[in-house]
C-alpha positions in Angstrom: 248.2 -13.6 101.7 247.4 -15.2 98.3 243.7 -16.2 98.0 244.2 -19.5 96.1 240.5 -20.6 96.4 239.3 -17.5 94.7 242.0 -17.7 92.0 241.2 -21.4 91.3 237.4 -20.8 91.4 237.9 -17.9 88.8 240.0 -20.1 86.6 237.6 -23.0 86.9 234.6 -20.9 86.0 236.4 -19.4 83.0 237.4 -22.9 81.8 233.8 -24.2 82.3 232.4 -21.2 80.3 234.9 -21.9 77.5 234.0 -25.6 77.3 230.3 -24.8 77.2 230.8 -22.3 74.4 232.9 -24.8 72.4 230.2 -27.4 72.9 227.5 -25.0 71.6 229.8 -24.3 68.6 230.1 -28.0 67.8 226.4 -28.6 68.1 225.7 -25.6 65.7 228.3 -26.9 63.2 226.8 -30.4 63.3 223.3 -29.0 62.7 224.4 -26.8 59.8 226.3 -29.8 58.3 223.1 -31.9 58.5 221.1 -29.1 56.8 223.6 -28.7 54.0 223.7 -32.5 53.4 219.9 -32.5 53.2 220.0 -29.7 50.7 222.5 -31.6 48.6 220.6 -34.8 48.8 217.3 -33.1 47.8 218.8 -31.2 44.9 217.3 -32.3 41.6 220.7 -32.6 39.9 222.2 -34.8 42.6 223.5 -38.0 41.3 225.0 -40.4 43.8 227.6 -42.9 42.7 228.6 -45.8 44.9 232.3 -46.6 44.6 233.8 -50.0 45.5 236.7 -49.9 47.9 240.0 -51.0 46.6 241.5 -53.8 48.6 245.0 -52.9 49.8 246.4 -55.6 52.1 249.0 -53.1 53.4 246.2 -51.2 55.2 245.1 -54.2 57.2 246.7 -55.1 60.5 247.1 -58.8 61.3 
C-alpha cells in the first residue's frame, strides 16, 4: 500500500527547507547590498547628482 502521509510529509519538509534556504539567501543579499551602498556613499570621490524626472503623459493612467 502506498504511504501517502509519509510521501507528503517528506515533500513538505523538503519544500520548507528550500523556502528557508531561499529566505536566508535573500537576507544575505540585502545585507551585502546595504554594505556596498554604504561603501559607495562614504567614498571620497562620490558625487551624487539629482536628476529631474521627465514628464511623459503616456506613462500616467487616468
